[in-house]
VMD Tcl script that draws the C-alpha trace (Angstrom):
set ca {
  {148.38 79.99 90.78}
  {148.04 77.90 87.64}
  {148.71 74.17 87.25}
  {149.10 72.01 84.16}
  {147.70 68.48 84.61}
  {148.62 65.81 82.05}
  {146.63 62.71 83.03}
  {144.51 60.28 80.99}
  {142.72 58.61 83.91}
  {139.54 60.65 84.15}
  {138.75 59.68 87.76}
  {142.21 60.66 88.98}
  {142.11 63.85 86.91}
  {138.70 64.81 88.34}
  {139.98 64.26 91.89}
  {143.07 66.42 91.31}
  {141.16 69.18 89.54}
  {138.51 69.36 92.26}
  {141.07 69.40 95.06}
  {143.29 72.10 93.61}
  {140.39 74.29 92.51}
  {139.03 74.18 96.05}
  {142.48 75.34 97.17}
  {142.27 78.36 94.85}
  {144.33 77.08 91.91}
  {143.46 77.27 88.23}
  {143.97 73.86 86.59}
  {144.40 73.25 82.86}
  {143.91 69.57 82.03}
  {144.76 67.46 79.00}
  {145.37 63.76 78.48}
  {147.49 64.31 75.38}
  {151.23 65.07 75.70}
  {151.38 67.01 72.43}
  {148.54 69.26 73.59}
  {150.32 69.66 76.92}
  {153.52 70.70 75.15}
  {151.68 73.38 73.20}
  {149.99 74.62 76.39}
  {153.25 74.72 78.36}
  {154.98 76.69 75.61}
  {152.26 79.33 75.46}
  {151.18 79.66 79.12}
  {153.30 80.25 82.23}
  {152.45 77.55 84.73}
  {153.51 77.59 88.36}
  {153.81 73.78 88.33}
  {152.80 70.68 86.40}
  {151.58 67.17 87.23}
  {152.47 64.56 84.59}
  {151.48 60.91 84.23}
  {153.96 58.65 82.43}
  {151.56 56.30 80.62}
  {149.68 58.47 78.14}
  {148.10 57.78 74.74}
  {150.59 58.65 71.99}
  {153.67 60.43 73.30}
  {154.43 59.34 76.86}
  {155.00 61.61 79.84}
  {158.78 61.21 79.91}
  {159.04 62.20 76.26}
  {156.92 65.27 77.00}
  {159.19 66.25 79.89}
  {162.33 65.76 77.77}
  {160.94 67.98 75.02}
  {159.85 70.63 77.53}
  {163.34 70.78 79.05}
  {164.88 70.85 75.58}
  {162.86 74.01 74.94}
  {164.34 75.51 78.15}
  {160.97 75.60 79.91}
  {161.69 75.10 83.60}
  {158.16 74.68 84.98}
  {158.44 72.55 88.15}
  {157.03 69.09 87.37}
  {155.91 66.20 89.55}
  {155.61 62.79 87.89}
  {152.55 60.76 88.89}
  {152.92 57.08 88.01}
  {152.00 53.53 88.98}
  {155.57 52.53 88.14}
  {157.21 52.09 91.52}
  {160.67 50.60 90.92}
  {163.78 52.53 91.90}
  {164.95 52.51 88.27}
  {161.66 54.07 87.12}
  {161.94 56.83 89.71}
  {165.56 57.54 88.83}
  {164.73 57.67 85.12}
  {161.86 60.08 85.75}
  {164.05 62.46 87.75}
  {166.96 62.22 85.30}
  {164.59 62.99 82.42}
  {163.74 66.33 83.99}
  {161.05 65.68 86.57}
  {161.45 67.52 89.87}
  {159.58 65.00 92.02}
  {158.00 61.54 91.68}
  {154.83 60.32 93.41}
  {153.61 56.73 93.11}
  {149.95 55.84 92.49}
  {147.79 55.31 94.48}
  {148.53 58.53 96.32}
  {147.12 60.83 98.97}
  {145.84 64.13 97.58}
  {147.09 65.88 100.71}
  {150.61 64.64 99.95}
  {150.34 65.68 96.30}
  {149.21 69.16 97.33}
  {152.05 69.46 99.86}
  {154.59 68.40 97.24}
  {153.22 70.89 94.70}
  {153.53 73.71 97.25}
  {157.09 72.58 98.00}
  {158.00 72.59 94.29}
  {156.58 76.09 93.86}
  {158.48 77.37 96.91}
  {161.75 75.94 95.61}
  {161.36 77.13 92.02}
  {163.89 79.98 91.50}
  {162.03 81.34 88.48}
  {159.01 82.32 90.58}
  {160.51 82.78 94.04}
  {160.50 86.56 93.68}
  {156.78 86.57 92.84}
  {155.49 84.62 95.84}
  {155.19 87.85 97.85}
  {153.03 90.60 96.36}
  {152.62 94.11 97.74}
  {150.48 97.08 96.72}
  {150.34 100.09 99.07}
  {149.71 98.67 102.57}
  {148.33 95.38 101.19}
  {150.58 92.28 101.26}
  {149.89 88.79 99.91}
  {152.14 85.85 100.78}
  {151.52 82.95 98.40}
  {153.62 80.49 100.35}
  {151.74 81.05 103.60}
  {148.41 81.77 101.82}
  {148.19 84.89 103.97}
  {146.83 88.38 103.27}
  {147.61 91.39 105.48}
  {146.54 95.00 105.12}
  {148.02 97.69 107.37}
  {149.08 95.00 109.82}
  {145.61 93.43 109.92}
  {145.29 89.84 108.68}
  {142.35 89.28 106.34}
  {140.71 85.87 105.95}
  {139.84 85.04 102.34}
  {138.05 82.12 100.73}
  {140.05 80.28 97.98}
  {138.36 82.08 95.06}
  {138.70 85.44 96.80}
  {142.40 84.72 97.34}
  {142.82 83.69 93.67}
  {141.08 86.86 92.49}
  {143.18 89.08 94.75}
  {146.39 87.41 93.55}
  {145.33 87.96 89.93}
  {144.48 91.62 90.51}
  {147.69 92.27 92.45}
  {149.78 90.69 89.69}
  {148.03 93.10 87.32}
  {148.03 96.09 89.67}
  {147.31 99.34 87.85}
  {145.85 97.47 84.86}
  {142.14 97.07 84.19}
  {141.01 93.44 84.12}
  {137.72 92.65 82.42}
  {135.04 90.33 83.73}
  {135.94 87.85 80.99}
  {139.60 87.86 82.08}
  {138.60 87.27 85.71}
  {136.21 84.48 84.74}
  {138.87 82.72 82.70}
  {141.52 83.02 85.42}
  {139.48 82.30 88.54}
  {136.88 79.87 87.20}
  {138.78 78.63 84.14}
  {135.88 78.75 81.68}
  {134.50 81.24 79.17}
  {132.59 84.26 80.35}
  {128.79 84.13 80.26}
  {127.48 87.69 79.98}
  {124.25 86.61 81.70}
  {125.95 85.67 84.96}
  {126.87 88.03 87.80}
  {129.30 85.73 89.63}
  {132.23 88.05 88.90}
  {130.40 91.07 90.31}
  {129.45 89.10 93.41}
  {133.01 87.89 93.98}
  {134.51 91.35 93.48}
  {131.92 92.82 95.86}
  {132.85 90.26 98.53}
  {136.55 90.88 98.05}
  {136.16 94.66 98.08}
  {134.14 94.48 101.29}
  {136.96 92.56 103.00}
  {139.84 94.54 101.50}
  {138.54 98.13 101.61}
  {136.01 98.35 104.45}
  {137.43 100.35 107.33}
  {140.38 101.73 105.32}
  {140.58 105.32 104.12}
  {142.28 104.37 100.85}
  {140.20 102.24 98.52}
  {142.28 99.84 96.41}
  {139.67 98.08 94.25}
  {137.97 100.33 91.70}
  {135.24 99.72 89.14}
  {135.85 101.00 85.62}
  {132.30 101.20 84.41}
  {131.66 99.18 81.26}
  {135.21 97.82 81.21}
  {136.10 95.91 84.38}
  {138.05 96.40 87.61}
  {141.44 97.64 88.68}
  {143.44 97.33 91.89}
  {145.66 100.37 92.34}
  {147.31 102.66 94.86}
  {145.76 106.12 94.42}
}
mol new
graphics top color blue
foreach p $ca { graphics top sphere $p radius 0.5 }
foreach p [lrange $ca 0 end-1] q [lrange $ca 1 end] { graphics top cylinder $p $q radius 0.2 }
display resetview
């Protein structure tokens, strides 16, 4: 799953990015509302975290413009403003939730999961299925042929990405950008290692192999 973080406090941003990446999310971060608007228009995010006090355009203005463009990404407002009026204004502007700083990361993560579960635009895509393989995003659970499979966060993120693109070849660069969120280095073998680990867990002991290597191109998850 992919999050948009709009936050100008670098310490808070680093904490949020680290926490969600450890949980298997991809996080795109900016401290500029105009940049965030351009990102939200061109990328489908599962949810967003928005600070109110930003340099230039503020967070509420960003949310208003986003809603004006009919983009319904679930958004949680993160702000030191704690009055009832501030919270009401944030929700009336188009925010879906409001969390006051300082905050617990565990609470922020729980609220993000709740927003994603409630979002009608993505509710149909929280359960993925290919052949006898099922992935439940809400429960963070993977089952194949009735057997539950334990995955690490990056393995889970890779499997989700491949299942969403089932039948389509994904290159190493595409996997690197989605799972690690940075440009592909042709000298590294981290993608090969991750795919090998995932394939070992997903295909070992099953007659049908779902993860296939397309030599010189990338990988594909498909029902043969």
